mmCIF file as Biopython writes it, N, C-alpha, C and O atoms, coordinates in Angstrom:
data_model
#
loop_
_atom_site.group_PDB
_atom_site.id
_atom_site.type_symbol
_atom_site.label_atom_id
_atom_site.label_alt_id
_atom_site.label_comp_id
_atom_site.label_asym_id
_atom_site.label_entity_id
_atom_site.label_seq_id
_atom_site.pdbx_PDB_ins_code
_atom_site.Cartn_x
_atom_site.Cartn_y
_atom_site.Cartn_z
_atom_site.occupancy
_atom_site.B_iso_or_equiv
_atom_site.auth_seq_id
_atom_site.auth_asym_id
_atom_site.pdbx_PDB_model_num
ATOM 1   N N  . MET A ? 1  ? 0.543   -1.100  -0.110 1.0 0.0 1  A 1 
ATOM 2   C CA . MET A ? 1  ? 0.104   -0.282  -0.026 1.0 0.0 1  A 1 
ATOM 3   C C  . MET A ? 1  ? 1.256   1.270   -0.264 1.0 0.0 1  A 1 
ATOM 4   O O  . MET A ? 1  ? 2.458   1.328   -0.002 1.0 0.0 1  A 1 
ATOM 5   N N  . ALA A ? 2  ? 0.528   2.166   -0.726 1.0 0.0 2  A 1 
ATOM 6   C CA . ALA A ? 2  ? 1.644   3.281   -1.223 1.0 0.0 2  A 1 
ATOM 7   C C  . ALA A ? 2  ? 1.700   3.990   0.221  1.0 0.0 2  A 1 
ATOM 8   O O  . ALA A ? 2  ? 0.689   3.594   0.800  1.0 0.0 2  A 1 
ATOM 9   N N  . SER A ? 3  ? 2.381   4.816   1.031  1.0 0.0 3  A 1 
ATOM 10  C CA . SER A ? 3  ? 2.314   5.801   2.733  1.0 0.0 3  A 1 
ATOM 11  C C  . SER A ? 3  ? 1.010   6.804   2.137  1.0 0.0 3  A 1 
ATOM 12  O O  . SER A ? 3  ? 0.287   7.297   3.002  1.0 0.0 3  A 1 
ATOM 13  N N  . GLU A ? 4  ? 0.795   7.019   1.120  1.0 0.0 4  A 1 
ATOM 14  C CA . GLU A ? 4  ? -0.345  8.142   1.437  1.0 0.0 4  A 1 
ATOM 15  C C  . GLU A ? 4  ? -1.398  7.491   1.651  1.0 0.0 4  A 1 
ATOM 16  O O  . GLU A ? 4  ? -2.365  8.043   2.175  1.0 0.0 4  A 1 
ATOM 17  N N  . GLN A ? 5  ? -1.414  6.399   1.347  1.0 0.0 5  A 1 
ATOM 18  C CA . GLN A ? 5  ? -3.465  5.465   0.838  1.0 0.0 5  A 1 
ATOM 19  C C  . GLN A ? 5  ? -3.348  4.528   2.419  1.0 0.0 5  A 1 
ATOM 20  O O  . GLN A ? 5  ? -4.285  3.816   2.782  1.0 0.0 5  A 1 
ATOM 21  N N  . MET A ? 6  ? -1.978  4.682   3.295  1.0 0.0 6  A 1 
ATOM 22  C CA . MET A ? 6  ? -1.495  4.368   4.214  1.0 0.0 6  A 1 
ATOM 23  C C  . MET A ? 6  ? -1.423  5.126   5.477  1.0 0.0 6  A 1 
ATOM 24  O O  . MET A ? 6  ? -1.364  4.546   6.561  1.0 0.0 6  A 1 
ATOM 25  N N  . GLN A ? 7  ? -1.429  6.818   5.321  1.0 0.0 7  A 1 
ATOM 26  C CA . GLN A ? 7  ? -1.855  7.435   5.974  1.0 0.0 7  A 1 
ATOM 27  C C  . GLN A ? 7  ? -3.686  7.095   6.505  1.0 0.0 7  A 1 
ATOM 28  O O  . GLN A ? 7  ? -4.456  6.635   7.348  1.0 0.0 7  A 1 
ATOM 29  N N  . LYS A ? 8  ? -3.531  7.648   5.438  1.0 0.0 8  A 1 
ATOM 30  C CA . LYS A ? 8  ? -5.414  7.591   5.354  1.0 0.0 8  A 1 
ATOM 31  C C  . LYS A ? 8  ? -6.545  6.943   5.888  1.0 0.0 8  A 1 
ATOM 32  O O  . LYS A ? 8  ? -7.643  7.417   6.181  1.0 0.0 8  A 1 
ATOM 33  N N  . TYR A ? 9  ? -5.761  4.826   6.045  1.0 0.0 9  A 1 
ATOM 34  C CA . TYR A ? 9  ? -5.767  4.397   6.137  1.0 0.0 9  A 1 
ATOM 35  C C  . TYR A ? 9  ? -6.129  4.440   7.862  1.0 0.0 9  A 1 
ATOM 36  O O  . TYR A ? 9  ? -7.036  4.002   8.570  1.0 0.0 9  A 1 
ATOM 37  N N  . GLU A ? 10 ? -5.491  4.839   7.971  1.0 0.0 10 A 1 
ATOM 38  C CA . GLU A ? 10 ? -4.736  4.880   9.739  1.0 0.0 10 A 1 
ATOM 39  C C  . GLU A ? 10 ? -5.995  5.522   10.030 1.0 0.0 10 A 1 
ATOM 40  O O  . GLU A ? 10 ? -6.959  4.826   10.349 1.0 0.0 10 A 1 
ATOM 41  N N  . GLN A ? 11 ? -6.120  7.267   9.925  1.0 0.0 11 A 1 
ATOM 42  C CA . GLN A ? 11 ? -6.427  8.328   10.547 1.0 0.0 11 A 1 
ATOM 43  C C  . GLN A ? 11 ? -7.923  7.656   10.498 1.0 0.0 11 A 1 
ATOM 44  O O  . GLN A ? 11 ? -8.583  7.799   11.527 1.0 0.0 11 A 1 
ATOM 45  N N  . PHE A ? 12 ? -8.663  6.782   9.175  1.0 0.0 12 A 1 
ATOM 46  C CA . PHE A ? 12 ? -10.151 6.127   9.297  1.0 0.0 12 A 1 
ATOM 47  C C  . PHE A ? 12 ? -10.169 5.627   10.157 1.0 0.0 12 A 1 
ATOM 48  O O  . PHE A ? 12 ? -10.914 5.921   11.092 1.0 0.0 12 A 1 
ATOM 49  N N  . TYR A ? 13 ? -9.229  4.543   10.154 1.0 0.0 13 A 1 
ATOM 50  C CA . TYR A ? 13 ? -9.296  3.524   11.192 1.0 0.0 13 A 1 
ATOM 51  C C  . TYR A ? 13 ? -9.071  3.850   12.341 1.0 0.0 13 A 1 
ATOM 52  O O  . TYR A ? 13 ? -9.424  3.066   13.222 1.0 0.0 13 A 1 
ATOM 53  N N  . GLU A ? 14 ? -8.308  5.312   12.774 1.0 0.0 14 A 1 
ATOM 54  C CA . GLU A ? 14 ? -8.360  5.786   14.475 1.0 0.0 14 A 1 
ATOM 55  C C  . GLU A ? 14 ? -9.712  6.502   14.994 1.0 0.0 14 A 1 
ATOM 56  O O  . GLU A ? 14 ? -10.361 6.421   16.036 1.0 0.0 14 A 1 
ATOM 57  N N  . SER A ? 15 ? -9.833  7.182   13.892 1.0 0.0 15 A 1 
ATOM 58  C CA . SER A ? 15 ? -10.593 8.260   14.109 1.0 0.0 15 A 1 
ATOM 59  C C  . SER A ? 15 ? -12.036 7.494   14.353 1.0 0.0 15 A 1 
ATOM 60  O O  . SER A ? 15 ? -12.845 8.121   15.037 1.0 0.0 15 A 1 
ATOM 61  N N  . ALA A ? 16 ? -12.569 5.767   13.697 1.0 0.0 16 A 1 
ATOM 62  C CA . ALA A ? 16 ? -13.955 5.277   14.141 1.0 0.0 16 A 1 
ATOM 63  C C  . ALA A ? 16 ? -13.359 4.694   15.120 1.0 0.0 16 A 1 
ATOM 64  O O  . ALA A ? 16 ? -14.218 4.657   16.000 1.0 0.0 16 A 1 
ATOM 65  N N  . ARG A ? 17 ? -12.012 4.007   15.684 1.0 0.0 17 A 1 
ATOM 66  C CA . ARG A ? 17 ? -11.550 3.670   17.140 1.0 0.0 17 A 1 
ATOM 67  C C  . ARG A ? 17 ? -11.700 4.173   18.071 1.0 0.0 17 A 1 
ATOM 68  O O  . ARG A ? 17 ? -12.267 3.547   18.966 1.0 0.0 17 A 1 
ATOM 69  N N  . GLN A ? 18 ? -11.219 5.687   18.328 1.0 0.0 18 A 1 
ATOM 70  C CA . GLN A ? 18 ? -12.446 6.474   18.973 1.0 0.0 18 A 1 
ATOM 71  C C  . GLN A ? 18 ? -13.053 7.108   18.839 1.0 0.0 18 A 1 
ATOM 72  O O  . GLN A ? 18 ? -13.249 7.969   19.696 1.0 0.0 18 A 1 
ATOM 73  N N  . SER A ? 19 ? -13.909 7.069   17.366 1.0 0.0 19 A 1 
ATOM 74  C CA . SER A ? 19 ? -14.878 8.072   17.549 1.0 0.0 19 A 1 
ATOM 75  C C  . SER A ? 19 ? -15.989 7.412   19.149 1.0 0.0 19 A 1 
ATOM 76  O O  . SER A ? 19 ? -15.803 6.386   19.803 1.0 0.0 19 A 1 
ATOM 77  N N  . GLU A ? 20 ? -16.974 8.375   19.310 1.0 0.0 20 A 1 
ATOM 78  C CA . GLU A ? 20 ? -18.062 7.962   20.940 1.0 0.0 20 A 1 
ATOM 79  C C  . GLU A ? 20 ? -19.462 8.149   20.061 1.0 0.0 20 A 1 
ATOM 80  O O  . GLU A ? 20 ? -20.408 8.573   20.725 1.0 0.0 20 A 1 
ATOM 81  N N  . VAL A ? 21 ? -19.647 7.959   19.037 1.0 0.0 21 A 1 
ATOM 82  C CA . VAL A ? 21 ? -20.343 7.954   18.306 1.0 0.0 21 A 1 
ATOM 83  C C  . VAL A ? 21 ? -21.242 6.176   18.045 1.0 0.0 21 A 1 
ATOM 84  O O  . VAL A ? 21 ? -21.971 5.820   18.972 1.0 0.0 21 A 1 
ATOM 85  N N  . PHE A ? 22 ? -21.203 5.896   17.683 1.0 0.0 22 A 1 
ATOM 86  C CA . PHE A ? 22 ? -20.764 4.294   16.864 1.0 0.0 22 A 1 
ATOM 87  C C  . PHE A ? 22 ? -20.861 4.002   18.729 1.0 0.0 22 A 1 
ATOM 88  O O  . PHE A ? 22 ? -20.423 4.341   19.828 1.0 0.0 22 A 1 
ATOM 89  N N  . ASP A ? 23 ? -22.130 2.797   17.734 1.0 0.0 23 A 1 
ATOM 90  C CA . ASP A ? 23 ? -22.363 1.862   19.790 1.0 0.0 23 A 1 
ATOM 91  C C  . ASP A ? 23 ? -21.248 0.843   19.026 1.0 0.0 23 A 1 
ATOM 92  O O  . ASP A ? 23 ? -20.811 0.903   17.877 1.0 0.0 23 A 1 
ATOM 93  N N  . GLU A ? 24 ? -21.072 0.254   19.694 1.0 0.0 24 A 1 
ATOM 94  C CA . GLU A ? 24 ? -20.390 -1.545  19.761 1.0 0.0 24 A 1 
ATOM 95  C C  . GLU A ? 24 ? -20.367 -2.070  19.088 1.0 0.0 24 A 1 
ATOM 96  O O  . GLU A ? 24 ? -19.307 -2.498  18.632 1.0 0.0 24 A 1 
ATOM 97  N N  . ARG A ? 25 ? -21.110 -2.254  18.785 1.0 0.0 25 A 1 
ATOM 98  C CA . ARG A ? 25 ? -21.805 -3.668  17.659 1.0 0.0 25 A 1 
ATOM 99  C C  . ARG A ? 25 ? -20.801 -2.674  16.372 1.0 0.0 25 A 1 
ATOM 100 O O  . ARG A ? 25 ? -19.586 -2.812  16.229 1.0 0.0 25 A 1 
ATOM 101 N N  . THR A ? 26 ? -21.481 -1.921  15.740 1.0 0.0 26 A 1 
ATOM 102 C CA . THR A ? 26 ? -20.724 -0.579  14.622 1.0 0.0 26 A 1 
ATOM 103 C C  . THR A ? 26 ? -19.430 -0.819  14.875 1.0 0.0 26 A 1 
ATOM 104 O O  . THR A ? 26 ? -19.194 -1.871  14.281 1.0 0.0 26 A 1 
ATOM 105 N N  . ALA A ? 27 ? -18.430 -0.446  15.426 1.0 0.0 27 A 1 
ATOM 106 C CA . ALA A ? 27 ? -17.420 0.191   16.007 1.0 0.0 27 A 1 
ATOM 107 C C  . ALA A ? 27 ? -16.998 -1.593  15.396 1.0 0.0 27 A 1 
ATOM 108 O O  . ALA A ? 27 ? -16.473 -1.875  14.319 1.0 0.0 27 A 1 
ATOM 109 N N  . VAL A ? 28 ? -17.330 -2.322  16.229 1.0 0.0 28 A 1 
ATOM 110 C CA . VAL A ? 28 ? -16.291 -3.936  15.620 1.0 0.0 28 A 1 
ATOM 111 C C  . VAL A ? 28 ? -16.581 -3.830  14.154 1.0 0.0 28 A 1 
ATOM 112 O O  . VAL A ? 28 ? -15.763 -3.465  13.309 1.0 0.0 28 A 1 
ATOM 113 N N  . LEU A ? 29 ? -17.743 -4.162  13.945 1.0 0.0 29 A 1 
ATOM 114 C CA . LEU A ? 29 ? -17.923 -3.836  11.969 1.0 0.0 29 A 1 
ATOM 115 C C  . LEU A ? 29 ? -16.919 -3.568  10.764 1.0 0.0 29 A 1 
ATOM 116 O O  . LEU A ? 29 ? -16.516 -3.989  9.680  1.0 0.0 29 A 1 
ATOM 117 N N  . LEU A ? 30 ? -16.762 -2.211  12.067 1.0 0.0 30 A 1 
ATOM 118 C CA . LEU A ? 30 ? -16.256 -1.158  11.411 1.0 0.0 30 A 1 
ATOM 119 C C  . LEU A ? 30 ? -13.908 -1.785  11.172 1.0 0.0 30 A 1 
ATOM 120 O O  . LEU A ? 30 ? -12.877 -1.890  10.507 1.0 0.0 30 A 1 
ATOM 121 N N  . HIS A ? 31 ? -14.495 -1.900  12.126 1.0 0.0 31 A 1 
ATOM 122 C CA . HIS A ? 31 ? -12.615 -2.940  12.217 1.0 0.0 31 A 1 
ATOM 123 C C  . HIS A ? 31 ? -12.916 -3.454  11.354 1.0 0.0 31 A 1 
ATOM 124 O O  . HIS A ? 31 ? -13.102 -3.162  10.173 1.0 0.0 31 A 1 
ATOM 125 N N  . LEU A ? 32 ? -13.015 -4.733  12.250 1.0 0.0 32 A 1 
ATOM 126 C CA . LEU A ? 32 ? -14.497 -6.054  10.629 1.0 0.0 32 A 1 
ATOM 127 C C  . LEU A ? 32 ? -13.279 -5.428  9.101  1.0 0.0 32 A 1 
ATOM 128 O O  . LEU A ? 32 ? -12.338 -5.906  8.467  1.0 0.0 32 A 1 
ATOM 129 N N  . ALA A ? 33 ? -13.810 -4.553  9.113  1.0 0.0 33 A 1 
ATOM 130 C CA . ALA A ? 33 ? -14.323 -4.415  7.482  1.0 0.0 33 A 1 
ATOM 131 C C  . ALA A ? 33 ? -12.939 -3.461  6.934  1.0 0.0 33 A 1 
ATOM 132 O O  . ALA A ? 33 ? -12.972 -3.181  5.736  1.0 0.0 33 A 1 
ATOM 133 N N  . ALA A ? 34 ? -11.790 -2.972  7.695  1.0 0.0 34 A 1 
ATOM 134 C CA . ALA A ? 34 ? -10.862 -2.330  7.484  1.0 0.0 34 A 1 
ATOM 135 C C  . ALA A ? 34 ? -10.082 -3.174  8.027  1.0 0.0 34 A 1 
ATOM 136 O O  . ALA A ? 34 ? -9.016  -2.657  8.364  1.0 0.0 34 A 1 
ATOM 137 N N  . ALA A ? 35 ? -10.159 -4.120  8.224  1.0 0.0 35 A 1 
ATOM 138 C CA . ALA A ? 35 ? -8.923  -5.226  8.888  1.0 0.0 35 A 1 
ATOM 139 C C  . ALA A ? 35 ? -9.379  -6.058  7.235  1.0 0.0 35 A 1 
ATOM 140 O O  . ALA A ? 35 ? -8.904  -5.689  6.160  1.0 0.0 35 A 1 
ATOM 141 N N  . MET A ? 36 ? -10.116 -6.904  7.351  1.0 0.0 36 A 1 
ATOM 142 C CA . MET A ? 36 ? -10.047 -7.171  5.331  1.0 0.0 36 A 1 
ATOM 143 C C  . MET A ? 36 ? -10.040 -5.918  4.179  1.0 0.0 36 A 1 
ATOM 144 O O  . MET A ? 36 ? -10.296 -6.050  2.982  1.0 0.0 36 A 1 
ATOM 145 N N  . ALA A ? 37 ? -9.717  -4.813  4.805  1.0 0.0 37 A 1 
ATOM 146 C CA . ALA A ? 37 ? -9.925  -3.748  3.237  1.0 0.0 37 A 1 
ATOM 147 C C  . ALA A ? 37 ? -8.241  -4.236  2.893  1.0 0.0 37 A 1 
ATOM 148 O O  . ALA A ? 37 ? -7.594  -4.810  2.018  1.0 0.0 37 A 1 
ATOM 149 N N  . ARG A ? 38 ? -8.048  -3.543  4.298  1.0 0.0 38 A 1 
ATOM 150 C CA . ARG A ? 38 ? -6.514  -4.240  4.475  1.0 0.0 38 A 1 
ATOM 151 C C  . ARG A ? 38 ? -5.527  -5.615  4.389  1.0 0.0 38 A 1 
ATOM 152 O O  . ARG A ? 38 ? -4.392  -5.828  4.815  1.0 0.0 38 A 1 
ATOM 153 N N  . GLY A ? 39 ? -6.628  -6.565  3.533  1.0 0.0 39 A 1 
ATOM 154 C CA . GLY A ? 39 ? -6.249  -7.555  3.999  1.0 0.0 39 A 1 
ATOM 155 C C  . GLY A ? 39 ? -5.754  -8.550  5.072  1.0 0.0 39 A 1 
ATOM 156 O O  . GLY A ? 39 ? -5.204  -9.628  4.844  1.0 0.0 39 A 1 
ATOM 157 N N  . CYS A ? 40 ? -6.043  -8.009  6.292  1.0 0.0 40 A 1 
ATOM 158 C CA . CYS A ? 40 ? -5.686  -9.211  7.332  1.0 0.0 40 A 1 
ATOM 159 C C  . CYS A ? 40 ? -6.496  -10.276 7.085  1.0 0.0 40 A 1 
ATOM 160 O O  . CYS A ? 40 ? -6.958  -10.765 6.054  1.0 0.0 40 A 1 
ATOM 161 N N  . GLU A ? 41 ? -6.576  -10.550 8.305  1.0 0.0 41 A 1 
ATOM 162 C CA . GLU A ? 41 ? -7.425  -11.914 9.157  1.0 0.0 41 A 1 
ATOM 163 C C  . GLU A ? 41 ? -8.290  -11.782 9.836  1.0 0.0 41 A 1 
ATOM 164 O O  . GLU A ? 41 ? -7.901  -12.016 10.980 1.0 0.0 41 A 1 
ATOM 165 N N  . PRO A ? 42 ? -9.324  -11.526 9.820  1.0 0.0 42 A 1 
ATOM 166 C CA . PRO A ? 42 ? -10.194 -10.716 10.969 1.0 0.0 42 A 1 
ATOM 167 C C  . PRO A ? 42 ? -10.027 -11.904 11.788 1.0 0.0 42 A 1 
ATOM 168 O O  . PRO A ? 42 ? -10.509 -11.946 12.920 1.0 0.0 42 A 1 
#
């Protein structure tokens, strides 16, 4: 992943992780989706 793309991904991941707007279930689903988008196994 290009460094600019990685930086954007990390910004999104951190903002979703630290958000108080999402309930716990939605936050977990966002984390799983982000991990799969990056090619990681959940």
